[in-house]
All heavy atoms as an XYZ file, in Angstrom:
908
protein
N     -15.386     -5.275     17.648
C     -14.715     -4.667     16.522
C     -14.206     -5.781     15.608
O     -13.595     -6.735     16.055
C     -13.572     -3.806     17.050
C     -12.819     -3.047     15.973
S     -13.816     -1.945     14.980
C     -13.785     -0.480     15.919
N     -14.459     -5.643     14.375
C     -14.076     -6.665     13.399
C     -12.598     -6.523     13.049
O     -12.094     -5.425     12.885
C     -14.921     -6.493     12.143
C     -14.593     -7.511     11.097
C     -15.396     -7.309      9.848
C     -14.979     -8.423      8.925
N     -15.047     -8.364      7.617
N     -11.933     -7.666     12.931
C     -10.551     -7.643     12.437
C     -10.589     -8.012     10.963
O     -11.342     -8.900     10.550
C      -9.672     -8.648     13.209
O     -10.275     -9.934     13.125
C      -9.539     -8.237     14.659
N      -9.814     -7.315     10.196
C      -9.820     -7.496      8.749
C      -8.682     -8.407      8.323
O      -7.591     -8.381      8.894
C      -9.693     -6.142      8.043
C     -10.867     -5.248      8.280
C     -10.798     -4.202      9.188
C     -12.070     -5.454      7.608
C     -11.892     -3.385      9.416
C     -13.157     -4.641      7.831
C     -13.059     -3.609      8.733
O     -14.140     -2.808      8.952
N      -8.956     -9.183      7.279
C      -7.920    -10.037      6.727
C      -6.936     -9.175      5.938
O      -7.197     -8.008      5.644
C      -8.520    -11.093      5.779
O      -9.090    -10.426      4.656
C      -9.569    -11.935      6.481
N      -5.837     -9.774      5.603
C      -4.812     -9.071      4.831
C      -5.377     -8.604      3.482
O      -5.134     -7.496      3.036
C      -3.612     -9.993      4.630
C      -2.474     -9.395      3.869
C      -1.312    -10.399      3.791
N      -0.337    -10.005      2.843
C       0.733     -9.276      3.133
N       0.936     -8.870      4.365
N       1.610     -8.965      2.203
N      -6.181     -9.456      2.849
C      -6.771     -9.115      1.552
C      -7.752     -7.946      1.673
O      -7.766     -7.046      0.833
C      -7.469    -10.330      0.954
C      -8.045    -10.061     -0.416
C      -8.717    -11.277     -1.023
O      -8.569    -12.385     -0.481
O      -9.400    -11.107     -2.038
N      -8.561     -7.943      2.735
C      -9.505     -6.838      2.952
C      -8.764     -5.529      3.185
O      -9.145     -4.488      2.648
C     -10.419     -7.138      4.132
C     -11.443     -8.210      3.859
C     -12.223     -8.600      5.101
O     -11.635     -8.613      6.205
O     -13.422     -8.884      4.951
N      -7.704     -5.565      3.991
C      -6.907     -4.356      4.233
C      -6.274     -3.862      2.947
O      -6.217     -2.665      2.686
C      -5.842     -4.620      5.295
C      -6.414     -4.772      6.690
C      -5.351     -4.753      7.766
N      -4.175     -5.524      7.473
C      -3.941     -6.762      7.888
N      -4.841     -7.376      8.628
N      -2.826     -7.380      7.590
N      -5.806     -4.793      2.117
C      -5.226     -4.424      0.825
C      -6.265     -3.743     -0.063
O      -5.983     -2.726     -0.689
C      -4.656     -5.664      0.121
C      -4.208     -5.396     -1.292
C      -2.986     -4.783     -1.544
C      -5.013     -5.719     -2.380
C      -2.573     -4.503     -2.835
C      -4.624     -5.448     -3.671
C      -3.394     -4.849     -3.895
O      -2.996     -4.571     -5.186
N      -7.476     -4.300     -0.118
C      -8.537     -3.712     -0.945
C      -8.932     -2.325     -0.445
O      -9.180     -1.421     -1.239
C      -9.741     -4.638     -1.004
C      -9.517     -5.957     -1.767
C     -10.731     -6.858     -1.638
C      -9.187     -5.685     -3.222
N      -8.997     -2.137      0.879
C      -9.289     -0.816      1.434
C      -8.205      0.181      1.051
O      -8.488      1.317      0.653
C      -9.402     -0.865      2.962
C     -10.656     -1.514      3.470
C     -10.611     -2.350      4.568
C     -11.888     -1.291      2.871
C     -11.753     -2.949      5.061
C     -13.049     -1.888      3.347
C     -12.979     -2.717      4.451
N      -6.944     -0.245      1.178
C      -5.821      0.647      0.848
C      -5.821      0.992     -0.638
O      -5.568      2.138     -1.015
C      -4.499     -0.010      1.251
N      -6.109      0.007     -1.481
C      -6.147      0.254     -2.922
C      -7.266      1.228     -3.272
O      -7.085      2.135     -4.085
C      -6.324     -1.065     -3.669
C      -6.253     -0.934     -5.176
C      -6.205     -2.308     -5.810
C      -6.273     -2.247     -7.298
N      -5.126     -1.670     -7.945
N      -8.419      1.060     -2.652
C      -9.547      1.963     -2.890
C      -9.186      3.386     -2.464
O      -9.469      4.355     -3.181
C     -10.771      1.465     -2.124
C     -12.010      2.283     -2.330
C     -13.177      1.672     -1.551
C     -14.407      2.539     -1.656
N     -15.522      2.002     -0.870
N      -8.543      3.524     -1.312
C      -8.127      4.844     -0.823
C      -7.109      5.465     -1.768
O      -7.195      6.660     -2.102
C      -7.542      4.706      0.587
C      -7.019      5.978      1.184
C      -8.132      6.907      1.552
C      -7.586      8.095      2.320
N      -8.590      9.081      2.606
N      -6.158      4.683     -2.232
C      -5.149      5.180     -3.165
C      -5.795      5.643     -4.471
O      -5.426      6.686     -5.015
C      -4.100      4.108     -3.451
C      -2.978      4.506     -4.401
C      -2.179      5.666     -3.829
C      -2.083      3.327     -4.674
N      -6.764      4.905     -4.971
C      -7.466      5.306     -6.197
C      -8.218      6.618     -6.003
O      -8.256      7.452     -6.909
C      -8.423      4.206     -6.652
C      -7.691      3.027     -7.246
O      -6.555      3.147     -7.694
N      -8.319      1.870     -7.212
N      -8.806      6.815     -4.821
C      -9.489      8.082     -4.543
C      -8.497      9.245     -4.502
O      -8.794     10.330     -5.000
C     -10.245      7.987     -3.220
C     -11.438      7.050     -3.300
C     -12.132      6.913     -1.995
N     -12.617      8.243     -1.586
C     -13.352      8.452     -0.515
N     -13.696      7.450      0.247
N     -13.757      9.665     -0.205
N      -7.327      9.025     -3.918
C      -6.309     10.069     -3.849
C      -5.793     10.398     -5.245
O      -5.634     11.574     -5.603
C      -5.170      9.654     -2.897
C      -5.691      9.621     -1.454
C      -3.975     10.593     -3.019
C      -4.721      9.004     -0.459
N      -5.546      9.372     -6.058
C      -5.085      9.605     -7.432
C      -6.118     10.380     -8.233
O      -5.774     11.292     -8.991
C      -4.778      8.262     -8.121
C      -3.468      7.648     -7.693
C      -3.237      6.240     -8.201
C      -3.656      5.947     -9.582
N      -3.351      4.571    -10.018
N      -7.401     10.046     -8.061
C      -8.469     10.754     -8.775
C      -8.501     12.226     -8.359
O      -8.690     13.112     -9.199
C      -9.810     10.087     -8.512
N      -8.291     12.497     -7.066
C      -8.267     13.885     -6.611
C      -7.101     14.646     -7.249
O      -7.275     15.777     -7.713
C      -8.163     13.976     -5.085
C      -7.876     15.372     -4.626
C      -8.866     16.342     -4.660
C      -6.617     15.730     -4.187
C      -8.606     17.645     -4.266
C      -6.344     17.032     -3.792
C      -7.343     17.985     -3.827
N      -5.920     14.052     -7.277
C      -4.764     14.745     -7.854
C      -4.917     14.959     -9.361
O      -4.479     15.978     -9.891
C      -3.462     14.015     -7.532
C      -3.014     14.265     -6.107
C      -2.759     13.213     -5.240
C      -2.875     15.558     -5.620
C      -2.364     13.448     -3.935
C      -2.482     15.799     -4.319
C      -2.222     14.741     -3.480
O      -1.836     14.976     -2.192
N      -5.557     14.014    -10.055
C      -5.853     14.231    -11.478
C      -6.810     15.409    -11.644
O      -6.617     16.251    -12.516
C      -6.449     12.969    -12.110
C      -5.428     11.938    -12.516
C      -6.037     10.848    -13.388
N      -7.171     10.177    -12.785
C      -7.087      9.096    -12.020
N      -5.922      8.554    -11.771
N      -8.169      8.552    -11.508
N      -7.825     15.473    -10.812
C      -8.795     16.561    -10.840
C      -8.086     17.896    -10.573
O      -8.303     18.880    -11.290
C      -9.865     16.295     -9.785
C     -11.029     17.232     -9.837
N     -12.030     17.178     -8.920
C     -11.360     18.244    -10.668
C     -12.936     18.108     -9.184
N     -12.538     18.774    -10.238
N      -7.212     17.926     -9.582
C      -6.479     19.140     -9.252
C      -5.568     19.562    -10.398
O      -5.492     20.752    -10.735
C      -5.662     18.930     -7.975
C      -4.866     20.128     -7.467
C      -5.806     21.262     -7.090
C      -4.015     19.707     -6.278
N      -4.887     18.605    -11.015
C      -4.009     18.918    -12.146
C      -4.794     19.569    -13.279
O      -4.390     20.604    -13.815
C      -3.309     17.647    -12.659
C      -2.612     17.862    -13.973
C      -1.382     18.495    -14.030
C      -3.204     17.452    -15.161
C      -0.746     18.713    -15.239
C      -2.580     17.669    -16.378
C      -1.344     18.292    -16.414
N      -5.921     18.962    -13.674
C      -6.710     19.512    -14.771
C      -7.330     20.846    -14.407
O      -7.446     21.737    -15.258
C      -7.766     18.519    -15.248
C      -7.135     17.418    -16.029
C      -7.051     16.106    -15.681
C      -6.447     17.549    -17.281
N      -6.357     15.414    -16.637
C      -5.975     16.273    -17.641
C      -6.183     18.612    -18.128
C      -5.261     16.038    -18.798
C      -5.471     18.385    -19.292
C      -5.016     17.107    -19.616
N      -7.699     21.014    -13.156
C      -8.208     22.309    -12.702
C      -7.147     23.394    -12.909
O      -7.436     24.450    -13.468
C      -8.606     22.218    -11.224
C      -8.848     23.556    -10.579
C     -10.040     24.235    -10.783
C      -7.885     24.141     -9.758
C     -10.265     25.465    -10.193
C      -8.111     25.371     -9.166
C      -9.297     26.029     -9.391
O      -9.517     27.249     -8.812
N      -5.939     23.124    -12.449
C      -4.868     24.114    -12.590
C      -4.506     24.354    -14.049
O      -4.380     25.502    -14.486
C      -3.632     23.665    -11.804
C      -3.789     23.666    -10.283
C      -2.579     23.013     -9.633
C      -4.005     25.067     -9.767
N      -4.330     23.293    -14.809
C      -3.905     23.428    -16.208
C      -4.933     24.208    -17.028
O      -4.577     25.153    -17.757
C      -3.679     22.040    -16.819
N      -6.184     23.849    -16.916
C      -7.211     24.490    -17.737
C      -7.449     25.928    -17.291
O      -7.602     26.830    -18.121
C      -8.508     23.657    -17.723
C      -8.261     22.364    -18.519
C      -9.683     24.438    -18.294
C      -9.373     21.365    -18.455
N      -7.447     26.176    -15.984
C      -7.696     27.537    -15.526
C      -6.534     28.474    -15.825
O      -6.767     29.644    -16.144
C      -8.067     27.558    -14.046
C      -9.512     27.171    -13.847
O     -10.408     27.895    -14.252
N      -9.732     26.011    -13.272
N      -5.307     28.001    -15.766
C      -4.169     28.840    -16.181
C      -4.299     29.161    -17.666
O      -4.135     30.317    -18.085
C      -2.822     28.150    -15.863
C      -1.668     28.829    -16.583
C      -2.579     28.136    -14.366
N      -4.607     28.156    -18.469
C      -4.803     28.374    -19.904
C      -5.910     29.389    -20.155
O      -5.750     30.319    -20.955
C      -5.120     27.038    -20.593
C      -5.495     27.186    -22.039
C      -4.522     27.439    -22.997
C      -6.826     27.083    -22.439
C      -4.869     27.583    -24.331
C      -7.178     27.222    -23.770
C      -6.194     27.477    -24.717
N      -7.053     29.231    -19.488
C      -8.172     30.154    -19.679
C      -7.826     31.578    -19.246
O      -8.165     32.543    -19.935
C      -9.405     29.671    -18.909
C     -10.149     28.484    -19.487
C     -11.262     28.047    -18.544
C     -10.697     28.800    -20.862
N      -7.131     31.709    -18.123
C      -6.779     33.049    -17.653
C      -5.799     33.735    -18.590
O      -5.909     34.941    -18.843
C      -6.236     32.982    -16.227
C      -7.283     32.660    -15.161
C      -6.627     32.477    -13.801
C      -8.363     33.718    -15.103
N      -4.845     32.984    -19.122
C      -3.915     33.565    -20.097
C      -4.671     33.957    -21.364
O      -4.489     35.055    -21.891
C      -2.767     32.581    -20.418
C      -1.958     33.037    -21.615
C      -1.873     32.407    -19.202
N      -5.528     33.090    -21.832
C      -6.314     33.369    -23.035
C      -7.230     34.582    -22.840
O      -7.265     35.487    -23.676
C      -7.144     32.130    -23.401
C      -7.903     32.160    -24.715
C      -6.915     32.165    -25.873
C      -8.821     30.952    -24.803
N      -7.941     34.604    -21.741
C      -8.845     35.724    -21.455
C      -8.048     37.016    -21.253
O      -8.440     38.079    -21.719
C      -9.724     35.409    -20.224
C     -10.721     34.312    -20.561
C     -10.456     36.660    -19.730
C     -11.453     33.748    -19.354
N      -6.915     36.906    -20.568
C      -6.087     38.087    -20.323
C      -5.559     38.710    -21.596
O      -5.595     39.935    -21.755
N      -5.102     37.889    -22.525
C      -4.592     38.454    -23.776
C      -5.723     39.031    -24.621
O      -5.558     40.069    -25.253
C      -3.825     37.394    -24.589
O      -4.644     36.250    -24.781
C      -2.537     36.992    -23.900
N      -6.886     38.388    -24.597
C      -8.030     38.912    -25.352
C      -8.499     40.245    -24.762
O      -8.812     41.184    -25.483
C      -9.174     37.907    -25.359
C     -10.366     38.380    -26.150
C     -11.514     37.380    -26.132
O     -11.294     36.208    -25.794
O     -12.630     37.798    -26.460
N      -8.533     40.334    -23.450
C      -8.978     41.573    -22.807
C      -7.970     42.704    -23.026
O      -8.343     43.860    -23.093
C      -9.214     41.341    -21.322
C     -10.450     40.556    -21.037
S     -10.752     40.474    -19.281
C     -12.455     39.999    -19.285
N      -6.715     42.332    -23.121
C      -5.688     43.352    -23.378
C      -5.911     43.979    -24.753
O      -5.767     45.184    -24.923
C      -4.300     42.716    -23.300
C      -3.163     43.700    -23.443
C      -1.821     43.002    -23.326
O      -1.660     42.142    -22.448
O      -0.935     43.317    -24.149
N      -6.282     43.155    -25.717
C      -6.544     43.675    -27.060
C      -7.774     44.583    -27.072
O      -7.812     45.589    -27.743
C      -6.766     42.548    -28.057
C      -5.555     41.701    -28.309
C      -4.259     42.066    -28.191
C      -5.549     40.342    -28.724
N      -3.432     41.022    -28.489
C      -4.203     39.939    -28.835
C      -6.545     39.411    -29.010
C      -3.827     38.664    -29.222
C      -6.166     38.144    -29.398
C      -4.822     37.783    -29.502
N      -8.802     44.161    -26.334
C     -10.055     44.920    -26.327
C     -10.019     46.100    -25.351
O     -10.859     46.980    -25.430
C     -11.218     44.010    -25.943
C     -11.559     42.968    -26.977
C     -12.747     42.154    -26.488
C     -13.165     41.128    -27.504
N     -14.295     40.320    -27.032
N      -9.110     46.079    -24.397
C      -9.044     47.128    -23.385
C     -10.039     46.932    -22.256
O     -10.354     47.867    -21.531
N     -10.550     45.689    -22.057
C     -11.499     45.403    -20.973
C     -10.760     45.239    -19.643
O      -9.549     45.095    -19.590
C     -12.286     44.125    -21.270
C     -13.258     44.301    -22.424
O     -13.618     45.447    -22.707
O     -13.650     43.280    -23.029
N     -11.529     45.207    -18.579
C     -10.991     45.040    -17.231
C     -10.756     43.553    -16.952
O     -11.672     42.739    -17.045
C     -11.978     45.611    -16.205
C     -11.539     45.481    -14.777
C     -10.300     46.302    -14.445
O     -10.104     47.380    -15.027
O      -9.509     45.826    -13.600
N      -9.516     43.199    -16.605
C      -9.169     41.806    -16.329
C      -9.704     41.362    -14.968
O     -10.168     40.246    -14.804
C      -7.649     41.622    -16.383
C      -7.186     40.224    -16.091
C      -7.333     39.219    -17.023
C      -6.621     39.899    -14.864
C      -6.918     37.924    -16.766
C      -6.192     38.602    -14.590
C      -6.341     37.630    -15.544
N      -9.617     42.222    -13.972
C      -9.971     41.869    -12.604
C     -11.477     42.007    -12.374
O     -11.946     42.870    -11.652
C      -9.197     42.727    -11.605
C      -7.733     42.534    -11.746
C      -6.859     43.375    -12.333
C      -6.989     41.401    -11.337
N      -5.599     42.844    -12.322
C      -5.641     41.631    -11.705
C      -7.298     40.208    -10.700
C      -4.620     40.725    -11.453
C      -6.282     39.305    -10.452
C      -4.967     39.563    -10.825
N     -12.238     41.132    -12.992
C     -13.685     41.121    -12.803
C     -14.141     39.701    -12.468
O     -13.404     38.732    -12.669
C     -14.398     41.606    -14.067
O     -14.193     40.699    -15.126
N     -15.362     39.595    -11.968
C     -15.902     38.287    -11.586
C     -15.969     37.335    -12.778
O     -15.658     36.149    -12.651
C     -17.291     38.450    -10.967
C     -17.925     37.140    -10.614
C     -17.514     36.436     -9.502
C     -18.931     36.602    -11.398
C     -18.079     35.223     -9.171
C     -19.506     35.390    -11.080
C     -19.085     34.705     -9.959
N     -16.361     37.834    -13.916
C     -16.500     36.994    -15.101
C     -15.204     36.326    -15.510
O     -15.190     35.205    -16.017
N     -14.094     37.018    -15.276
C     -12.793     36.455    -15.631
C     -12.474     35.227    -14.790
O     -11.909     34.259    -15.280
C     -11.689     37.518    -15.434
O     -12.030     38.679    -16.175
C     -10.345     36.996    -15.886
N     -12.842     35.271    -13.541
C     -12.464     34.207    -12.603
C     -13.611     33.277    -12.226
O     -13.442     32.417    -11.361
C     -11.886     34.833    -11.334
C     -10.647     35.623    -11.585
C     -10.705     36.997    -11.743
C      -9.418     34.997    -11.697
C      -9.564     37.727    -11.990
C      -8.274     35.719    -11.940
C      -8.336     37.093    -12.091
N     -14.770     33.410    -12.839
C     -15.929     32.615    -12.436
C     -15.712     31.110    -12.612
O     -16.094     30.323    -11.743
C     -17.187     33.075    -13.176
O     -17.030     32.900    -14.565
N     -15.091     30.709    -13.711
C     -14.832     29.274    -13.917
C     -13.912     28.737    -12.824
O     -14.174     27.685    -12.243
C     -14.196     29.029    -15.297
O     -15.073     29.518    -16.296
C     -13.923     27.556    -15.527
N     -12.847     29.479    -12.536
C     -11.904     29.047    -11.502
C     -12.573     28.999    -10.128
O     -12.313     28.085     -9.341
C     -10.701     29.975    -11.476
N     -13.444     29.954     -9.847
C     -14.101     29.997     -8.541
C     -15.042     28.803     -8.362
O     -14.946     28.068     -7.377
C     -14.874     31.325     -8.363
C     -13.888     32.485     -8.232
C     -15.798     31.257     -7.148
C     -14.530     33.850     -8.336
N     -15.944     28.602     -9.326
C     -16.936     27.536     -9.156
C     -16.314     26.142     -9.272
O     -16.673     25.229     -8.525
C     -18.093     27.719    -10.137
C     -18.912     28.930     -9.826
C     -18.998     29.983    -10.718
C     -19.579     29.036     -8.618
C     -19.750     31.104    -10.424
C     -20.337     30.151     -8.305
C     -20.418     31.197     -9.214
N     -15.379     25.979    -10.184
C     -14.697     24.690    -10.290
C     -13.833     24.474     -9.055
O     -13.689     23.358     -8.562
C     -13.865     24.665    -11.561
C     -13.325     23.327    -11.954
C     -13.410     22.148    -11.281
C     -12.579     23.047    -13.132
N     -12.770     21.153    -11.977
C     -12.255     21.687    -13.113
C     -12.163     23.821    -14.202
C     -11.513     21.095    -14.123
C     -11.428     23.213    -15.202
C     -11.113     21.868    -15.160
N     -13.265     25.556     -8.524
C     -12.453     25.467     -7.307
C     -13.261     24.974     -6.122
O     -12.752     24.218     -5.283
N     -14.518     25.392     -6.042
C     -15.392     24.891     -4.978
C     -15.540     23.372     -5.114
O     -15.481     22.630     -4.132
C     -16.760     25.595     -5.024
C     -16.610     27.070     -4.638
C     -17.776     24.893     -4.116
C     -17.842     27.918     -4.908
N     -15.701     22.908     -6.347
C     -15.788     21.463     -6.580
C     -14.506     20.738     -6.199
O     -14.554     19.649     -5.623
N     -13.358     21.336     -6.486
C     -12.073     20.716     -6.130
C     -11.933     20.632     -4.607
O     -11.467     19.625     -4.066
C     -10.893     21.483     -6.765
C      -9.568     21.008     -6.208
C     -10.908     21.339     -8.278
N     -12.335     21.693     -3.906
C     -12.262     21.681     -2.443
C     -13.163     20.595     -1.870
O     -12.747     19.844     -0.972
C     -12.630     23.065     -1.865
C     -12.840     23.005     -0.368
C     -11.560     24.089     -2.211
N     -14.372     20.482     -2.387
C     -15.287     19.434     -1.915
C     -14.698     18.049     -2.194
O     -14.752     17.157     -1.353
C     -16.679     19.600     -2.553
C     -17.350     20.857     -2.010
C     -17.554     18.368     -2.310
C     -18.610     21.253     -2.738
N     -14.117     17.873     -3.390
C     -13.478     16.597     -3.732
C     -12.340     16.300     -2.758
O     -12.184     15.169     -2.293
C     -12.970     16.657     -5.169
C     -12.540     15.337     -5.718
N     -12.168     15.177     -7.023
C     -12.406     14.108     -5.164
C     -11.819     13.928     -7.227
N     -11.963     13.256     -6.106
N     -11.541     17.308     -2.427
C     -10.440     17.126     -1.483
C     -10.923     16.749     -0.094
O     -10.357     15.858      0.555
N     -11.988     17.409      0.365
C     -12.528     17.097      1.683
C     -13.054     15.669      1.723
O     -12.791     14.927      2.671
C     -13.632     18.106      2.077
C     -14.415     17.633      3.294
C     -13.016     19.471      2.343
N     -13.789     15.264      0.699
C     -14.322     13.895      0.692
C     -13.230     12.853      0.531
O     -13.405     11.702      0.933
C     -15.378     13.692     -0.409
O     -14.792     13.967     -1.684
C     -16.577     14.585     -0.182
N     -12.091     13.242     -0.035
C     -10.988     12.300     -0.197
C     -10.155     12.171      1.070
O      -9.835     11.074      1.507
C     -10.069     12.740     -1.355
O     -10.834     12.763     -2.556
C      -8.897     11.792     -1.525
N      -9.813     13.301      1.684
C      -8.882     13.285      2.800
C      -9.540     13.356      4.172
O      -8.895     13.111      5.175
C      -7.872     14.426      2.646
C      -6.999     14.256      1.446
C      -7.161     15.063      0.338
C      -6.023     13.272      1.401
C      -6.363     14.906     -0.785
C      -5.227     13.102      0.291
C      -5.399     13.917     -0.805
N     -10.826     13.685      4.245
C     -11.545     13.740      5.518
C     -12.846     12.947      5.371
O     -13.930     13.480      5.527
C     -11.847     15.207      5.917
C     -12.347     15.271      7.351
C     -10.636     16.096      5.737
N     -12.749     11.659      5.080
C     -13.969     10.882      4.803
C     -14.850     10.666      6.025
O     -16.036     10.416      5.890
C     -13.438      9.560      4.266
C     -12.091      9.429      4.880
C     -11.562     10.844      4.979
N     -14.303     10.751      7.238
C     -15.101     10.501      8.432
C     -15.837     11.743      8.905
O     -16.438     11.742      9.972
C     -14.217      9.965      9.566
C     -13.676      8.585      9.247
O     -14.346      7.867      8.488
O     -12.600      8.226      9.750
N     -15.806     12.801      8.128
C     -16.447     14.041      8.534
C     -17.958     13.872      8.632
O     -18.567     14.276      9.602
C     -16.094     15.158      7.541
C     -16.517     16.562      7.921
C     -15.839     16.976      9.212
C     -16.158     17.535      6.804
N     -18.586     13.275      7.643
C     -20.039     13.118      7.660
C     -20.433     11.646      7.683
O     -20.931     11.144      8.657
C     -20.670     13.803      6.444
C     -20.464     15.285      6.450
C     -19.617     15.876      5.538
C     -21.100     16.073      7.384
C     -19.428     17.237      5.548
C     -20.907     17.440      7.409
C     -20.060     18.024      6.482
N     -20.217     10.968      6.591
C     -20.611      9.564      6.482
C     -19.344      8.724      6.457
O     -18.907      8.259      5.419
C     -21.442      9.343      5.215
C     -22.707     10.197      5.106
C     -23.369      9.981      3.757
C     -23.658      9.889      6.218
N     -18.752      8.521      7.600
C     -17.451      7.884      7.692
C     -17.492      6.381      7.640
O     -18.520      5.744      7.375
N     -16.357      5.804      7.925
C     -16.182      4.361      7.846
C     -17.072      3.634      8.855
O     -17.639      2.598      8.550
C     -14.704      4.029      8.089
C     -14.330      2.651      7.692
C     -14.438      2.525      6.212
C     -13.911      1.208      5.747
N     -14.345      0.940      4.386
N     -17.194      4.177     10.059
C     -18.025      3.499     11.054
C     -19.490      3.503     10.634
O     -20.188      2.502     10.825
C     -17.881      4.158     12.437
O     -18.199      5.542     12.330
C     -16.471      3.987     12.980
N     -19.962      4.611     10.063
C     -21.334      4.671      9.568
C     -21.526      3.637      8.464
O     -22.522      2.917      8.431
C     -21.644      6.070      9.045
C     -23.011      6.168      8.436
C     -24.180      6.400      9.085
C     -23.348      6.008      7.054
N     -25.229      6.405      8.182
C     -24.743      6.161      6.931
C     -22.608      5.760      5.903
C     -25.401      6.067      5.712
C     -23.260      5.667      4.702
C     -24.650      5.816      4.609
N     -20.549      3.577      7.550
C     -20.629      2.638      6.430
C     -20.688      1.200      6.944
O     -21.496      0.398      6.477
C     -19.402      2.837      5.531
C     -19.415      2.026      4.274
C     -18.206      2.313      3.405
O     -17.846      3.495      3.225
O     -17.609      1.341      2.915
N     -19.852      0.856      7.916
C     -19.847     -0.501      8.462
C     -21.172     -0.827      9.146
O     -21.689     -1.940      9.013
C     -18.686     -0.670      9.435
C     -17.335     -0.710      8.751
C     -16.184     -0.758      9.735
O     -16.436     -0.727     10.970
O     -15.041     -0.813      9.279
N     -21.743      0.138      9.891
C     -23.039     -0.077     10.534
C     -24.124     -0.342      9.503
O     -24.972     -1.225      9.687
C     -23.416      1.137     11.382
C     -22.833      1.165     12.754
C     -23.527      2.179     13.660
N     -23.892      3.430     13.026
C     -23.135      4.527     12.986
N     -21.939      4.505     13.540
N     -23.575      5.633     12.409
N     -24.118      0.421      8.413
C     -25.127      0.246      7.378
C     -24.975     -1.113      6.690
O     -25.974     -1.790      6.413
C     -25.041      1.373      6.344
C     -25.395      2.728      6.906
C     -26.797      2.761      7.484
O     -27.750      2.304      6.862
N     -26.930      3.297      8.678
N     -23.747     -1.524      6.432
C     -23.509     -2.834      5.811
C     -24.038     -3.936      6.714
O     -24.738     -4.851      6.263
C     -22.011     -3.022      5.499
C     -21.592     -2.104      4.346
C     -21.701     -4.488      5.181
C     -20.104     -2.054      4.101
N     -23.707     -3.865      8.027
C     -24.187     -4.881      8.957
C     -25.715     -4.885      9.023
O     -26.337     -5.942      9.050
C     -23.613     -4.631     10.359
C     -22.257     -5.274     10.532
C     -21.797     -5.236     11.978
N     -20.770     -4.186     12.065
C     -20.860     -3.073     12.772
N     -21.913     -2.822     13.507
N     -19.893     -2.193     12.765
N     -26.323     -3.686      9.014
C     -27.776     -3.581      9.080
C     -28.426     -4.261      7.879
O     -29.361     -5.056      8.030
C     -28.177     -2.104      9.131
C     -29.669     -1.865      9.195
C     -29.966     -0.379      9.312
C     -30.613      0.091      8.041
N     -30.964      1.509      8.066
N     -27.907     -3.972      6.673
C     -28.504     -4.572      5.474
C     -28.224     -6.069      5.372
O     -29.050     -6.825      4.875
C     -28.026     -3.837      4.222
C     -28.626     -2.453      4.118
C     -27.813     -1.334      4.056
C     -30.001     -2.267      4.103
C     -28.363     -0.055      3.982
C     -30.562     -1.003      4.029
C     -29.740      0.097      3.973
O     -30.280      1.347      3.903
N     -27.072     -6.495      5.868
C     -26.780     -7.936      5.858
C     -27.728     -8.669      6.808
O     -28.233     -9.740      6.475
C     -25.321     -8.183      6.236
C     -24.352     -7.804      5.134
S     -22.629     -7.915      5.640
C     -22.444     -9.660      5.894
N     -27.979     -8.082      7.992
C     -28.904     -8.702      8.945
C     -30.320     -8.732      8.385
O     -31.032     -9.712      8.523
C     -28.879     -7.952     10.284
C     -27.644     -8.207     11.100
C     -27.527     -9.661     11.514
O     -28.549    -10.280     11.894
O     -26.407    -10.193     11.436
N     -30.724     -7.639      7.746
C     -32.066     -7.574      7.160
C     -32.217     -8.636      6.074
O     -33.220     -9.351      6.023
C     -32.299     -6.185      6.567
C     -33.661     -6.011      5.969
C     -33.807     -4.614      5.398
C     -35.135     -4.476      4.686
N     -35.271     -3.203      4.016
N     -31.193     -8.766      5.226
C     -31.222     -9.758      4.160
C     -31.268    -11.171      4.747
O     -31.993    -12.027      4.271
C     -30.002     -9.583      3.252
C     -30.041    -10.507      2.059
O     -31.064    -10.506      1.356
O     -29.049    -11.229      1.835
N     -30.507    -11.387      5.795
C     -30.451    -12.697      6.448
C     -31.827    -13.053      7.023
O     -32.301    -14.174      6.873
C     -29.399    -12.653      7.545
C     -29.115    -13.943      8.213
C     -27.997    -13.705      9.223
C     -27.693    -14.879     10.058
N     -26.659    -14.593     11.037
N     -32.481    -12.100      7.701
C     -33.810    -12.348      8.276
C     -34.846    -12.618      7.187
O     -35.674    -13.506      7.318
C     -34.249    -11.148      9.105
C     -33.621    -11.077     10.480
C     -34.338    -10.047     11.309
N     -34.472     -8.772     10.645
C     -33.684     -7.719     10.824
N     -32.678     -7.795     11.658
N     -33.893     -6.576     10.157
N     -34.798    -11.857      6.111
C     -35.798    -12.018      5.041
C     -35.647    -13.344      4.327
O     -36.632    -13.923      3.881
C     -35.690    -10.855      4.041
C     -36.181     -9.549      4.602
C     -35.967     -8.399      3.646
O     -35.348     -8.613      2.576
O     -36.386     -7.282      3.966
N     -34.433    -13.821      4.204
C     -34.239    -15.104      3.510
C     -34.699    -16.288      4.332
O     -35.123    -17.295      3.780
C     -32.759    -15.288      3.169
C     -32.313    -14.417      2.025
C     -30.908    -14.699      1.658
N     -30.493    -13.809      0.609
C     -29.500    -14.034     -0.193
N     -28.797    -15.124     -0.082
N     -29.188    -13.169     -1.135
N     -34.575    -16.191      5.655
C     -34.865    -17.351      6.500
C     -36.263    -17.308      7.121
O     -36.664    -18.217      7.812
C     -33.817    -17.477      7.601
C     -32.471    -17.730      7.021
C     -31.439    -16.867      6.967
C     -32.020    -18.914      6.375
N     -30.368    -17.426      6.346
C     -30.688    -18.703      5.952
C     -32.602    -20.147      6.074
C     -29.950    -19.641      5.272
C     -31.844    -21.091      5.407
C     -30.544    -20.833      5.015
N     -37.007    -16.252      6.854
C     -38.357    -16.195      7.416
C     -39.382    -16.746      6.478
O     -39.278    -16.876      5.346
C     -38.710    -14.747      7.785
C     -37.927    -14.286      8.984
C     -38.253    -12.836      9.339
O     -39.000    -12.161      8.607
O     -37.756    -12.406     10.356
């Protein structure tokens, strides 16, 4: 198992923090825009007498919400599919391959 230097640990932590900040920005804009859209659509439908509780009213929130959930999973559960150990194995594999190709 490799031990990381203080600088490497700092860079990993900074990268993780940037991913978390990006997720929270995404969540903020998702909430802000969808609340705005629902209020706008709701007032327009009230004038026209249309049904508010329909799929079309919430389709943007539903599909964008799926994207937010996926973003959250990849941010907070990174080892679910292609985790850190997989990433380290791939880096070592490509470094070894590069090393062999240069010296052969």
